[in-house]
N, C-alpha and C positions, 0 to 999 in steps of 0.2 A: 514480107517487106522488113528490112532491117530497121532497128531503132536508130534514132539520131539524137543529137543533143538539142534538137529543136522539135517540138511536138505540139499538137493541139492542147491547149489548157483545158482541163476538166474542172468543173465546179464541184461543190459539196455533194451534188446528186450524181456525180460521174457523167455529166453531160457537157458538151462543148458550150462555150459561152463567148460573149463579145467583150472587146476592150472598151475603153472610154470613148473611142472614136467610132464605135459601132462595127469594127472589123472583127473577124474571128480571132479570138485571143490565142496566143501561143506561149509556151513556156520554153525556156532555154537553160542550158548548163546543167548544174547538179539537180535542180528541181525537175527538169525534163527527164533526167535519168531516173530519179526516184519515182516519178509518175509511171515511167515505163516498167520499172521493177514491180510496182504495185499492179499494173495491168497484167503482166505475165503471171504473177502469183494468184490473181483472181480469175484467170481464164480457165474455164472448164474445157476439156477435150470436146471437140465438135461444136463449140460455140462460136468460133471465128468463121464467119461465112466463107471467106476465101482461103482459109487455112485450117481446115477441119482437124488436121493431125496435131496442131499446136494445142497447148494447154496441159493442165493436170487432170488425170482421170479420176476426179473426185468421186464420181458415182461408183466406180469400181473399188476404190481404196478406203473411202471414209464414210460416206453418207449412210446412215442407218446401221453402221457396224461399229464394233469396238475396234479401235485402230491404235497402233502405237504412234505416239507423237514423234518418235524418231523417223518413222516412215514419212509422215507429213513433212517434217523438217527437211528430209533428204529431197523430196519432190519440190519443195519451195526453193531449196538451194539450186537445184537443176534449172528451175524456171528463171530465177533471178540471174543466173549466169548466162542465160540465153540473150540477155540484153547486151548489146554490142559494147556499150561504154563501161560495163561493170568489170573491174579487174579482180576483185576479191570479195567474198562474203565473209565479213568479220564475225557476225553472230546472228543466230536465229533464236529468238526467245518466244516460245509458245506459252502464253499465259493460260488459255483454256481452249478446249475443243468440246463443244456441246453437240453431240450427234442428233439430239432431239430437235433443237432449234436450228441446226446446221450453221452454227456460228463458231468461227475460229478467231481468237484474238491473240495478239502478240506483236512482235516487230522483227524486222530484218535490217541489220546494219551492214553497209557495204562501203567499199572504196571504188572510185572510178579510175579510169586510165589516166585522168588528169590529176590524180592524187587528191580528189575531193571526197569527203566522207558524207554519207547520208544515211538516214534511218527512215524506214517505211513502216507505218502501222498497218496491221492486217485487220 
């Protein structure tokens, strides 16, 4: 399913939530694009139930191995560019990659086809 500029809003626990009227909350515009970029970059291959081929093969390239940050950055760039509304990846800054705790920190800066800029924390 292609990404759109309107998507379900995810809370701090990456779960859907409701708005003040009790309806399922949605995000729109640049925030929706940023959320979709974050979703693409966090998706492991074979984790999406209906799209098993999507995602980054983290198990093969990173977890439990010494890996170059340039390889991870390249995979993150590919994933972020799969979001329909992303026009350009301006910067990928990887702050740390801890293979023991499986934690990757950093951010991705992008511009949308509507010339809006956004940054996503990893």
